[in-house]
Legacy VTK file of the C-alpha trace (Angstrom):
# vtk DataFile Version 3.0
C-alpha trace
ASCII
DATASET POLYDATA
POINTS 88 float
29.954 -16.446 18.352
26.513 -17.949 17.966
23.821 -16.208 15.929
20.758 -15.333 18.019
17.277 -16.524 17.067
15.370 -13.516 15.800
11.681 -13.160 16.638
10.993 -10.439 14.065
12.550 -9.067 10.904
12.991 -5.703 12.653
14.941 -7.378 15.459
17.243 -8.961 12.890
17.732 -5.640 11.080
18.661 -3.872 14.344
21.095 -6.697 15.163
22.952 -6.431 11.831
23.096 -2.637 12.101
25.228 -3.099 15.251
27.198 -6.270 14.429
29.623 -7.435 11.763
28.792 -10.465 9.635
32.479 -11.388 9.887
32.004 -12.292 13.547
29.376 -14.900 12.587
30.884 -16.256 9.380
31.172 -19.845 10.643
27.479 -19.923 11.676
26.223 -18.963 8.224
24.893 -21.538 5.780
25.215 -21.383 2.024
21.970 -20.386 0.373
20.155 -22.826 -1.887
18.321 -19.969 -3.622
18.719 -19.645 -7.349
18.037 -16.491 -9.268
16.662 -16.812 -12.758
17.276 -13.821 -14.970
14.268 -12.880 -17.080
14.605 -13.506 -20.782
15.273 -10.244 -22.592
13.470 -9.286 -25.786
15.618 -7.453 -28.326
14.332 -4.143 -29.691
15.724 -1.587 -32.109
15.889 2.070 -31.197
17.598 5.000 -32.892
19.661 7.454 -30.844
21.182 10.787 -31.638
24.927 9.996 -31.917
25.822 12.616 -29.288
23.303 11.168 -26.816
24.617 7.645 -27.429
28.181 8.871 -26.884
27.141 10.363 -23.521
25.326 7.169 -22.541
28.419 5.103 -23.348
30.606 7.464 -21.296
28.276 7.274 -18.274
27.974 3.489 -18.584
31.751 3.110 -18.663
32.061 5.161 -15.435
29.747 2.613 -13.797
31.523 -0.403 -15.343
28.384 -1.377 -17.284
27.761 -2.109 -20.913
25.896 0.746 -22.539
22.930 -1.509 -23.325
22.673 -2.560 -19.658
22.877 1.105 -18.634
20.107 2.044 -21.090
17.931 -0.755 -19.649
18.624 0.571 -16.154
17.737 4.151 -17.130
14.526 3.052 -18.835
13.446 0.877 -15.920
14.211 3.663 -13.420
12.395 6.265 -15.529
9.349 4.041 -15.960
9.222 3.254 -12.235
9.583 6.947 -11.349
6.872 7.880 -13.841
4.473 5.234 -12.533
5.127 6.236 -8.914
4.758 9.921 -9.681
1.577 9.403 -11.733
-0.057 7.245 -9.056
0.477 9.943 -6.400
-1.407 12.611 -8.394
LINES 1 89
88 0 1 2 3 4 5 6 7 8 9 10 11 12 13 14 15 16 17 18 19 20 21 22 23 24 25 26 27 28 29 30 31 32 33 34 35 36 37 38 39 40 41 42 43 44 45 46 47 48 49 50 51 52 53 54 55 56 57 58 59 60 61 62 63 64 65 66 67 68 69 70 71 72 73 74 75 76 77 78 79 80 81 82 83 84 85 86 87
């Protein structure tokens, strides 16, 4: 099958909602995009041992390291706080 030429992003979205990418696998090109991860700055923070134990348990359920899970929670909390504050 040949991929159609899409005139708008919305047209493309509607197309992929109704079609399987597997049907067009041979028409797809490998992306040349590269994704550069931002450099992380180490910080020290003290946690209550019980809280840290819970964080580690939740991180393990999601197959993440506990430090990655803490970064996720902080980023999500900050984004939620900024969004909530800006709507007041």
